[in-house]
C-alpha positions as CSV (number, residue, x, y, z in Angstrom):
1,X,10.3,36.5,-16.7
2,X,11.0,38.9,-19.5
3,X,12.8,38.1,-22.8
4,X,13.9,40.0,-25.9
5,X,12.2,38.9,-29.1
6,X,15.6,37.9,-30.4
7,X,16.1,35.5,-27.5
8,X,12.8,33.9,-28.5
9,X,13.9,33.3,-32.1
10,X,12.6,36.5,-33.7
11,X,14.4,37.7,-36.8
12,X,14.3,40.4,-39.5
13,X,11.9,38.4,-41.7
14,X,9.1,38.8,-39.2
15,X,9.9,42.6,-38.9
16,X,9.5,42.9,-42.6
17,X,6.2,41.0,-42.5
18,X,4.8,43.2,-39.8
19,X,5.8,46.4,-41.6
20,X,4.5,45.1,-45.0
21,X,1.1,44.2,-43.6
22,X,0.8,47.2,-41.3
23,X,0.5,45.0,-38.2
24,X,2.3,47.3,-35.8
25,X,-0.7,47.3,-33.4
26,X,-0.4,43.5,-32.6
27,X,1.8,42.1,-29.8
28,X,4.1,39.3,-31.2
29,X,4.5,36.2,-29.1
30,X,5.6,32.6,-29.5
31,X,3.5,29.7,-28.4
32,X,5.1,27.7,-25.6
33,X,2.2,25.3,-24.8
34,X,-1.2,24.2,-26.1
35,X,-3.9,22.5,-24.0
36,X,-7.0,22.1,-26.1
37,X,-8.3,25.6,-26.9
38,X,-6.0,27.3,-24.4
39,X,-2.5,28.5,-25.2
40,X,0.5,29.8,-23.3
41,X,2.3,32.4,-25.4
42,X,5.7,34.0,-24.4
43,X,6.1,37.7,-25.3
44,X,8.9,40.1,-24.4
45,X,6.8,40.9,-21.3
46,X,6.6,37.3,-20.1
47,X,4.1,34.4,-20.5
48,X,0.5,35.2,-21.4
49,X,-2.7,33.1,-21.5
50,X,-4.4,33.1,-24.9
51,X,-7.3,31.7,-26.9
52,X,-8.1,31.9,-30.7
53,X,-10.1,34.9,-31.7
54,X,-13.4,34.4,-33.4
55,X,-12.0,36.1,-36.6
56,X,-9.1,33.6,-36.6
57,X,-11.4,30.6,-36.1
58,X,-13.5,31.7,-39.1
59,X,-10.4,32.1,-41.3
60,X,-9.2,28.5,-40.7
61,X,-9.4,26.1,-43.6
62,X,-7.3,23.1,-42.5
63,X,-6.0,21.4,-39.3
64,X,-2.6,22.8,-40.1
65,X,-4.0,26.3,-39.6
66,X,-4.2,25.5,-35.9
67,X,-1.3,27.3,-34.1
68,X,1.3,24.8,-32.8
69,X,4.1,25.0,-30.2
70,X,6.9,27.1,-31.7
71,X,4.6,29.3,-33.8
72,X,4.8,33.0,-33.8
73,X,1.4,34.7,-33.4
74,X,0.0,38.2,-33.2
75,X,-2.0,39.0,-30.0
76,X,-4.5,41.4,-28.8
77,X,-4.2,41.8,-25.0
78,X,-7.2,42.3,-22.8
79,X,-5.8,43.4,-19.5
80,X,-9.2,43.6,-17.8
81,X,-9.7,39.8,-18.0
82,X,-6.0,38.9,-18.1
83,X,-6.5,37.1,-21.4
84,X,-5.1,37.5,-25.0
85,X,-6.7,36.7,-28.3
86,X,-4.7,35.2,-31.1
87,X,-5.5,37.3,-34.1
88,X,-3.1,35.9,-36.7
89,X,-0.4,33.3,-37.4
90,X,2.9,34.6,-38.7
91,X,4.5,32.7,-41.6
92,X,6.3,29.6,-40.5
93,X,10.0,29.2,-41.3
94,X,9.4,25.4,-41.3
95,X,7.2,22.8,-39.6
96,X,7.8,19.3,-38.4
97,X,4.7,17.3,-39.3
98,X,3.3,13.8,-39.4
99,X,0.0,12.3,-40.5
100,X,-2.6,12.2,-37.8
101,X,-3.1,8.9,-36.1
102,X,-5.9,6.8,-37.6
103,X,-7.5,6.8,-41.1
104,X,-7.8,10.6,-41.7
105,X,-5.5,12.1,-44.2
106,X,-4.7,15.2,-42.3
107,X,-1.5,16.9,-41.2
108,X,-0.5,17.2,-37.5
109,X,2.2,19.7,-36.8
110,X,4.6,18.6,-34.1
111,X,6.5,21.9,-33.8
112,X,7.4,24.8,-36.0
113,X,10.2,27.3,-36.6
114,X,13.0,24.8,-35.9
115,X,16.7,25.0,-36.2
116,X,17.9,21.7,-34.9
117,X,16.2,18.3,-34.3
118,X,17.6,15.9,-31.7
119,X,16.6,12.4,-32.7
120,X,16.7,10.4,-29.5
121,X,17.2,6.6,-29.2
122,X,18.7,4.6,-26.4
123,X,21.4,2.0,-26.6
124,X,19.1,-0.8,-25.3
125,X,15.9,-2.5,-26.6
126,X,14.7,0.8,-28.1
127,X,17.6,1.0,-30.6
128,X,16.3,0.6,-34.1
129,X,18.0,1.7,-37.3
130,X,14.8,1.4,-39.3
131,X,13.0,3.8,-36.9
132,X,15.9,6.3,-37.2
133,X,15.6,6.2,-41.0
134,X,11.9,7.0,-40.6
135,X,12.6,10.0,-38.2
136,X,15.3,11.3,-40.6
137,X,12.9,11.1,-43.6
138,X,10.6,13.4,-41.6
139,X,13.3,15.8,-40.5
140,X,14.8,16.1,-44.0
141,X,11.6,17.6,-45.2
142,X,12.4,20.8,-43.4
143,X,15.5,23.0,-43.4
144,X,16.8,21.9,-40.0
145,X,19.9,20.1,-38.8
146,X,19.3,16.5,-37.6
147,X,21.5,15.2,-34.8
148,X,21.3,11.6,-33.5
149,X,21.5,11.2,-29.7
150,X,22.4,7.7,-28.4
151,X,21.3,7.8,-24.7
152,X,21.9,5.6,-21.7
153,X,25.5,4.9,-22.4
154,X,26.0,4.3,-18.6
155,X,24.2,1.0,-18.8
156,X,25.5,-0.1,-22.2
157,X,28.3,-2.8,-22.4
158,X,28.8,-2.7,-26.2
159,X,28.5,1.1,-27.0
160,X,31.1,0.9,-29.7
161,X,29.0,-1.4,-31.8
162,X,25.9,0.9,-31.5
163,X,28.0,3.9,-32.3
164,X,29.8,2.4,-35.2
165,X,26.6,1.0,-36.8
166,X,24.9,4.4,-36.6
167,X,27.8,6.3,-38.0
168,X,28.3,3.9,-40.8
169,X,24.7,4.2,-42.0
170,X,24.2,7.9,-41.3
171,X,27.6,9.2,-42.5
172,X,26.9,12.9,-42.6
173,X,24.9,13.3,-39.4
174,X,26.5,14.0,-36.0
175,X,26.0,11.1,-33.6
176,X,26.4,11.9,-29.9
177,X,26.5,9.2,-27.2
178,X,25.4,10.5,-23.8
179,X,24.0,9.6,-20.5
180,X,21.2,12.0,-19.7
181,X,21.0,10.4,-16.2
182,X,24.6,10.8,-15.2
183,X,25.4,13.8,-17.3
184,X,28.2,12.0,-19.3
185,X,29.0,13.9,-22.6
186,X,26.3,16.5,-22.0
187,X,28.9,19.1,-22.9
188,X,28.7,17.8,-26.5
189,X,25.0,18.6,-26.5
190,X,25.5,22.1,-25.0
191,X,27.6,23.4,-27.9
192,X,24.5,23.3,-30.1
193,X,22.5,25.3,-27.7
194,X,22.6,29.0,-28.6
195,X,20.5,32.0,-27.8
196,X,17.5,32.3,-30.1
197,X,18.0,28.8,-31.7
198,X,15.2,26.3,-31.4
199,X,15.9,22.6,-30.8
200,X,13.1,19.9,-31.0
201,X,13.4,16.5,-29.3
202,X,11.8,13.5,-30.9
203,X,11.9,9.8,-30.1
204,X,10.0,7.0,-28.4
205,X,8.8,7.1,-24.8
206,X,11.4,6.3,-22.2
207,X,14.5,7.2,-24.2
208,X,15.5,10.1,-21.9
209,X,14.3,13.3,-23.5
210,X,12.8,14.7,-20.3
211,X,15.9,13.6,-18.3
212,X,18.1,15.5,-20.7
213,X,16.0,18.6,-20.3
214,X,16.3,18.3,-16.5
215,X,20.1,18.0,-16.9
216,X,20.3,21.1,-19.1
217,X,18.1,23.1,-16.7
218,X,19.9,22.0,-13.6
219,X,16.8,20.9,-11.8
220,X,14.0,18.4,-12.1
221,X,11.3,20.2,-14.1
222,X,10.1,17.4,-16.4
223,X,8.5,14.2,-15.0
224,X,10.5,11.1,-15.7
225,X,8.9,7.6,-15.9
226,X,10.1,4.1,-15.2
227,X,11.1,1.8,-18.0
228,X,9.7,-1.8,-18.3
229,X,12.4,-4.4,-18.1
230,X,10.6,-6.7,-20.5
231,X,10.9,-4.5,-23.6
232,X,12.7,-1.4,-22.5
233,X,9.7,0.8,-23.3
234,X,8.5,3.7,-21.1
235,X,5.1,5.2,-20.3
236,X,4.0,8.5,-21.8
237,X,5.0,10.9,-19.0
238,X,5.3,14.0,-21.2
239,X,1.7,14.5,-22.2
240,X,1.9,17.7,-24.2
241,X,4.4,19.6,-26.3
242,X,6.2,22.4,-24.5
243,X,8.7,25.1,-25.4
244,X,11.3,25.8,-22.7
245,X,13.8,28.6,-22.5
246,X,17.2,27.2,-21.3
247,X,19.5,29.1,-18.9
248,X,22.2,29.5,-21.6
249,X,19.6,31.2,-23.9
250,X,18.6,28.4,-26.2
251,X,15.1,27.1,-26.8
252,X,14.1,23.5,-26.5
253,X,10.7,21.9,-27.4
254,X,9.9,18.6,-25.6
255,X,7.5,16.1,-27.2
256,X,5.5,13.2,-26.0
257,X,7.0,9.9,-27.1
258,X,5.9,9.1,-30.7
259,X,4.4,5.6,-31.0
260,X,2.8,6.0,-34.4
261,X,4.9,7.9,-37.0
262,X,3.2,8.0,-40.4
263,X,5.0,10.3,-42.7
264,X,3.5,13.5,-44.0
265,X,6.0,14.4,-46.7
266,X,6.7,15.4,-50.3
267,X,9.0,12.4,-50.7
268,X,12.1,14.6,-50.6
269,X,13.0,13.5,-47.1
270,X,13.0,9.9,-48.1
271,X,15.2,10.6,-51.1
272,X,17.8,12.4,-48.9
273,X,17.7,9.8,-46.2
274,X,18.3,7.0,-48.8
275,X,20.6,9.0,-51.1
276,X,22.8,6.0,-51.6
277,X,19.9,4.0,-53.1
278,X,18.7,7.0,-55.2
279,X,22.2,7.4,-56.6
280,X,22.5,3.6,-57.4
281,X,19.1,3.7,-59.2
282,X,20.5,6.1,-61.8
283,X,22.4,3.1,-63.2
284,X,19.4,0.8,-63.4
285,X,18.4,-0.3,-66.9
286,X,14.9,0.9,-66.6
287,X,14.0,4.4,-65.4
288,X,11.0,3.2,-63.5
289,X,12.8,0.3,-61.9
290,X,11.2,-0.9,-58.7
291,X,14.3,-2.9,-57.7
292,X,12.4,-6.2,-57.6
293,X,12.9,-8.6,-60.5
294,X,13.8,-6.2,-63.3
295,X,16.9,-7.1,-65.3
296,X,19.8,-4.7,-65.1
297,X,18.9,-3.4,-61.6
298,X,22.0,-1.6,-60.1
299,X,20.4,-1.6,-56.7
300,X,19.8,-5.3,-56.5
301,X,23.3,-5.9,-57.9
302,X,24.7,-3.8,-54.9
303,X,22.7,-6.0,-52.5
304,X,24.1,-9.2,-54.2
305,X,27.7,-7.8,-54.0
306,X,27.3,-7.0,-50.3
307,X,27.6,-3.2,-50.8
308,X,24.0,-2.5,-49.7
309,X,22.0,-4.1,-46.9
310,X,18.8,-5.8,-48.0
311,X,17.2,-4.5,-44.7
312,X,18.0,-0.9,-45.8
313,X,16.5,-1.5,-49.3
314,X,13.4,-3.0,-47.7
315,X,13.1,0.0,-45.4
316,X,13.4,2.3,-48.4
317,X,10.7,0.4,-50.3
318,X,8.4,0.4,-47.3
319,X,8.6,4.2,-46.8
320,X,8.2,4.8,-50.6
321,X,5.0,2.7,-50.6
322,X,3.7,4.5,-47.6
323,X,4.5,7.9,-49.2
324,X,2.7,7.0,-52.4
325,X,-0.3,5.7,-50.6
326,X,-0.5,8.8,-48.4
327,X,-0.3,11.0,-51.5
328,X,-3.2,9.0,-53.0
329,X,-5.2,9.4,-49.8
330,X,-4.5,13.1,-49.6
331,X,-5.6,13.6,-53.2
332,X,-8.9,11.8,-52.5
333,X,-9.4,13.8,-49.3
334,X,-8.8,17.1,-51.1
335,X,-11.2,16.2,-53.9
336,X,-13.9,15.2,-51.4
337,X,-13.4,18.5,-49.6
338,X,-13.7,20.4,-52.9
339,X,-16.8,18.4,-53.8
340,X,-18.3,19.2,-50.4
341,X,-17.6,22.9,-50.9
342,X,-19.1,22.9,-54.4
343,X,-22.2,21.1,-53.1
344,X,-22.6,23.7,-50.4
345,X,-22.4,26.5,-52.9
346,X,-24.9,24.7,-55.2
347,X,-27.4,24.4,-52.4
348,X,-27.0,28.1,-51.4
349,X,-27.6,29.2,-55.0
350,X,-30.5,26.8,-55.3
351,X,-32.1,28.2,-52.2
352,X,-31.7,31.8,-53.3
353,X,-33.3,31.0,-56.7
354,X,-36.1,29.2,-54.8
355,X,-36.8,32.2,-52.6
356,X,-36.8,34.5,-55.6
357,X,-39.3,32.3,-57.4
358,X,-41.7,32.4,-54.5
359,X,-41.6,36.2,-54.6
């Protein structure tokens, strides 16, 4: 199927970049799927298979240099073998990232060039305000609109309680209750879907992301798994990120359920998510108040007066501790990386001098 670049999210910024860097000979495309070293890239002539070129592999410095779903890339097409080589990565408008699972302090890009993020939760055992705060802290790091989706309203007996609690805590964010299974209120989702606009779905396994995509497409494209009755959790059915062009022209990126979400942030997302606490802290007696046992703490006073939930304050502290620890780990990682590079340079110089001495 053929698309215009504009339908894929292309804009004048990329045109300027192409002209400025004299890249008119490359074929622009947007990554729709990645499976190991192999990519699917959508161009205006349809979907192409691609791999990274040797020159691109040599230019990579970090894990974040690996092209991700949603990235715009420049291709060289080899029609003889029906394969494309990714020559370059165009500048990202933004990127939704988390820390890689495990001990390594490296960035994992979930998706890039995003306009809207649908944060999915279901109104059952999966519903968790603290998890929503964590997702929002990640989304607020980028210039994209967050929208909270409360799914499975067809099986919920106390929907008003879930909706009211969510809207009370997240006052400036659209909250849309839906049933992806029955199609109830899907019309409220469709108004955000516009040609060339990219929407990313994030949430736990089993909350209905794939079911929503099937509703929007009008047929069962995405595999849907069963939910365990014991804890309401689902199996990982969606195994890889995928960019899908919707019939009404919008672009949606499906993600596997996120089990481990360690923030990769500058701290700005946390500050925006917990703006109420940040504003209260201005009135604390001490500028470096930790909101623990310090006298004159405006935040603790708000908790005592019932104006601020202790659970929300604990969530804020937890995310701030995690952020500061991740910053420390990243600094150590970067320093070790520099030391390793310096050591390599030193060995190269030493070997050259050694060879010259022999001559």
